[in-house]
N, C-alpha and C positions, 0 to 999 in steps of 0.2 A: 634281647629278643631271641627266642629259640625257634628258628624257622625250620625245624625238623618236622616233616610230615607226620601226622598222627597215625598214618597207615603203618602197617607192619613193615619194617625195613627189609626183612628177609622172610618171604612167605614161601614155605616149602612147597605148597600146592602150585604156586606160580612157577617155581623152579622145575618141578616135574613136568608141568604142562609145556613149558618152553623147551624142555629136552625132547619131548615126543612130538611137538609141533613147532619146529624152529622158525617157520615162516610167519607165525602168528605173533603179533606184539604181546608183550607181557601184560598181565592183569586185564586183558580185554577179551579173553576167550570165554570167561564164565560170567553169567548174570547180567551182561550188558553194561557193567560199570567200568569206567576208565577215568584216569586222571589227566587233566590238561597239562601240557608242558608249561613250565614256569621258569622265569628268570628272576632272581632276587638280587637286589643291589642295596648296598648301604651307602648313604650319603652322610654329610656332616650332621644334618639336623633331622634326617628321616630315613626310613627304609622304603624301597619300592619293589613291588611285586608286579610282574607283567605275566599274564596268563593267556595262552593261545586258546581261543574259543571258536574254532571254525564251525560255520553253519548255525551259530547261535544268534538269536535276536536279543537285543537289549531287554525286551519285555520278558524273555524267558530265562533270564539270569537272576540268580538269587545270591546275595552276599550277606552273611550274617556274622555277628560277633557275639559270642556267649561265653561267659566265664573265661575270657582271655583267649578263646579259640576262634580264629577266623576261618569261615567255611565258604567255599565257592561251590555253587551247585547250578546245574542247568540240565536240560534234557533235549536231545536231538532225536526227532522222529523220522523214521524212514518214510520216504515218499512212496505211497502205495500205488500200484498199477490200477488202472481203471477197471471196473467190473466188466467182464465179458471180453477183455483184451487177451485173447489166446495167443496172439502173435508176439506178445511181450515175454521175453525170457532173459533173466539175468545171467550173463556169461561170466562175469567177474565182479566182485564187490569188495572194494578195499576201504571205502568210506566207513566211518564208525557211527553207529547209532546207539543210543541209549543214554544213560545218565552220566554227566560229568560230575565229579566230586573231588574236592581237594581241601584239606584242612591244615592249618598251621597254629601252633601254640605261640602267641605273640609275647607272652611274658608280661612283666609289669613296667618295663621301661618305655612305654609308649603312651601317647595321648589318644585314648580310644575315641573320644568325642570329636576329634579333628581328622579322622581318616577320610580321605577323598578318593572317589572312584570315578574313572572315565572309561568309556567303551568306544573304540573306534577301529574299523576295519577288522573285526573279529579278534581284537586284542583288548583284554581287560587290564587296566593299569590302576593299581592301588598305591596311594602315597600315604605312608603311615608315619606321622611325626613322632620324633623321640621326645620323651618327657625329660624335664630337667633332672639331672642326677641329684638324688637326695644326699645332702651332706650328713655325715654321721653326727649324731647328737651325743655329746659327752657331758656328763654332770657327775658331781661328787655324791656318793651315797653315804649318808650319815649312819654311823654305827651306834646302836643303842646299848 
């Protein structure tokens, strides 16, 4: 299993943005996209990915597997102030709004059809069973 994110590992634009705006978290300053924080554990018979999804409802979460790539996606919408509320003014905003996205290349050593997902208290947990290791096949090649 190759749980290296498919996102660029070193993004020069993020590096420059972080240098000039050190208080702003990386990869969140542009375009409203950010990646959820994840923990990845390997167990004897499976892998487990736990992803923080604060402010996300289960109905707004999308988990897909396509060509061995597992993708987690959701979108958090900012709560808008009511029309005509001139007394409302944001003084500080640290909560993140926009699209969550995170992808992993699972490789070939997993049972894709048996992946299990649970969502509780803003944490998505995926249990990804390992496939039985394929034994090398050896046979004699006849020479003509």
